[in-house]
N, C-alpha and C positions, 0 to 999 in steps of 0.2 A: 706125473703131475699130481700134486698134493690136493686133496679135497678137504674143504673146511666146512664144518657145520655152521650154518648161518642163522640158527635159532628160528625166529619167526620168518626170516627172509628166505629160508630154505638152504640148499647146498650151493656152493660155488667153488670153483677151483682157484688156486693161488694166482694163476696167470690172468684170470678175469679181474682180480683186484687191481691190476695195473691198468686195465682198460676202463674201469669204472670212472665216470666223470669225463672221459675223453670224447670229444666230438669229431676230431680228426686223428688219423693214425700218427702224425708226427708230433702230437702234443704229449707231454709227459705230465700226468696228474700228480698232484701232491696234496697233502692234507694240512690244513692250518691247525696245528696242534694247540696253539693258544686259544683259538676259537672253540675247539673241542673241549678244552678244559673249562672254558667259561660257560658253554652250553650244557655240559654234563658235570655237575658238581660232585665232589667226593661223597656227599651224603646220598646221592642217587646211586652211585656205584656200589656203596655199601648195602643199600636196599636191594639192588639187583643180585648181589652176592649172598644175601640172606644173613648178613653180619648181625650178631646180637651182642651189644655192648654190655660189659659187666660193670662199668662205671663211667660217670661223666662229670666233668668239671668245666663249667663255662662252655667254651667252644671246642673243648677237647674231649674225645671219648676214648676209652680203652677197653680192650677185650682180647679174646683168643686170636692168635695170628692165623689168618686164612692161608698164608704162604707156606708155612711149615706145618700147618694143620695141628694146632695146639689141641690136646685131648681134654684138658680141663676147661669147663665152661666158666670157671671163675678166674681164669688166667687173665692177666692184665699186661702182657708183654707187648701187645700191639697197640700203638698209640696213633690217633688220627686227629689232626688239627683241621676242623671243618672250615674255618675262615680262610686258611692258607691253602687248602686242598692238598695237603701232604700227609704222608703216613710213615711210620717207622716201627720196626719190630726190634726190641732190645735183646731178643734171644737169638734169632737167625740172622739179624743184621740187615734185612731188607729195608730199603728206604726209597720213596719215590712219590710220584703224583698218581692221579687216578688212572691215567693211560698206562703207565708202567705197572701198576698193580694189576690191572685187567690183563696185560700182556703176560705177566709172571704167572698168574693163576690159570690162564688158558693156554699157556705155552705157545704164544704167538709172537710175531715181530711187533714193534710199536706201531708200524703202519697198519698192519692187519687189525691190531687191537683198537686203534682209533676208529677205523671203519666199523668194526663189529660193535664197539661200545655205542656209537651213534645209532646204529640200527636197533640195538637192544633197548636203548633209552627212547626211541621214537623221535630222534632228532635228525635233521638233514645233515649230511656229511659236508663240512665246509671245504670244498675242493679249491685248490690253487692250480691254475694253469700256468705252467712255467715257461714253456716256449712252444 
């Protein structure tokens, strides 16, 4: 059983992620990813990551890529469009939204990343009860 560091929430194992949000055993919880994206904007994710932009133009910021760990602080290969909540690195090719960025940096699944990102940002996880 894999143990995941939960930051301020402590440790929890990957099987408990399945049970989070369930009131009965026969329910399968899901995460409303669109709601996570609207509740935790890309700017907040960058703040949690400690991202330091080397340049900004309007709603777009550029800086060193946190995915491939750019060494130069003046690097501008990583581009983030804050209004669209998307990012792209023109060196390593990573592209995605804030949940995918969090998942890539913390080596988690998207499901685990959405739950952890909500916890780190201090936002309630938007659970979907499927059946």
